[in-house]
C-alpha positions as CSV (number, residue, x, y, z in Angstrom):
1,F,101.3,175.9,61.6
2,M,98.4,176.3,64.1
3,K,97.2,172.7,63.4
4,V,100.7,171.3,64.1
5,L,100.9,173.3,67.3
6,L,97.5,172.1,68.5
7,A,98.5,168.5,67.7
8,A,101.7,168.8,69.6
9,L,99.9,170.3,72.6
10,A,97.3,167.5,72.5
11,T,100.1,164.9,72.4
12,F,102.0,166.5,75.2
13,S,98.8,166.7,77.3
14,F,98.0,163.0,76.7
15,L,101.6,162.0,77.7
16,T,101.5,164.2,80.8
17,A,98.2,162.7,81.9
18,A,99.4,159.2,81.3
19,S,102.5,159.7,83.4
20,A,100.6,161.4,86.3
21,D,98.4,159.4,88.7
22,C,96.3,157.7,86.1
23,V,95.4,154.1,85.7
24,S,94.9,152.0,82.6
25,E,91.2,151.0,82.4
26,S,92.2,147.5,81.3
27,A,94.3,147.1,84.5
28,I,91.2,147.6,86.8
29,R,90.2,144.2,88.2
30,N,87.6,145.3,90.9
31,Y,86.5,148.2,92.9
32,D,85.3,149.0,96.4
33,V,83.6,152.1,98.0
34,D,84.9,153.8,101.1
35,G,83.0,156.9,102.0
36,D,83.5,159.4,99.2
37,N,86.3,157.4,97.7
38,L,86.3,154.8,95.0
39,I,89.0,152.2,95.5
40,L,90.2,150.8,92.1
41,Q,91.9,147.5,92.5
42,T,94.4,146.9,89.7
43,S,97.1,144.5,88.8
44,R,99.6,147.0,90.0
45,G,98.0,147.9,93.4
46,N,95.1,150.1,94.5
47,Y,94.2,153.6,93.4
48,I,92.0,155.9,95.5
49,A,89.6,158.1,93.4
50,D,88.0,161.0,95.3
51,V,84.6,161.3,93.7
52,G,83.1,163.7,96.3
53,V,79.4,163.3,96.9
54,C,78.3,160.5,94.6
55,P,75.0,159.2,96.1
56,E,74.4,156.1,93.9
57,L,78.0,154.8,94.0
58,R,77.6,152.8,97.2
59,W,74.5,151.1,95.8
60,A,75.7,150.6,92.2
61,D,75.6,147.2,90.6
62,G,78.4,148.2,88.2
63,I,80.5,151.2,87.2
64,G,82.0,152.6,84.0
65,F,84.1,155.5,83.0
66,D,83.7,158.5,80.8
67,K,87.3,159.4,79.9
68,F,89.2,162.0,78.0
69,S,91.6,159.3,76.9
70,S,90.7,156.0,75.3
71,V,93.1,154.1,77.6
72,W,93.7,156.0,80.9
73,V,91.4,156.9,83.8
74,C,92.6,160.1,85.4
75,D,91.3,162.9,87.6
76,G,88.8,165.0,85.7
77,D,87.2,161.9,84.2
78,S,83.8,160.7,85.4
79,V,82.5,157.5,87.0
80,I,79.1,156.3,85.7
81,T,77.1,154.1,88.0
82,F,74.7,151.4,86.8
83,D,71.8,149.6,88.3
84,M,71.0,145.9,87.9
85,G,69.1,146.6,84.7
86,G,72.1,148.3,83.1
87,R,70.6,151.8,83.4
88,A,73.0,154.7,84.3
89,T,72.0,156.1,87.7
90,D,74.7,158.7,88.5
91,R,77.7,160.5,87.0
92,C,80.4,161.6,89.4
93,T,83.6,163.5,88.7
94,I,86.9,162.0,89.8
95,W,88.4,165.0,91.6
96,S,91.7,163.3,92.4
97,L,93.3,159.9,91.7
98,E,96.2,158.7,93.7
99,K,98.1,155.4,93.9
100,S,97.6,153.9,97.4
101,Q,100.7,153.6,99.6
């Protein structure tokens, strides 16, 4: 019974996260940096990710995500910055993610 309950809770949490302000990683086409915000440009508009203080983000040659889901990027996930050599240079938490108006 406990395994079934845990599986149901995990499924509910996943569905809830996907329906909140999350974005499919495959929809991200480009990104820009504006202060402490990472602007994710997607096929369905822009999303603003508040990453707080993330010193290497402005200078990153690329970014990636460490996600709780295999598909969605949501608040609580992390942005990983990479230099030109492909080395990870920083890891920053996404504190909030909102669709831009």
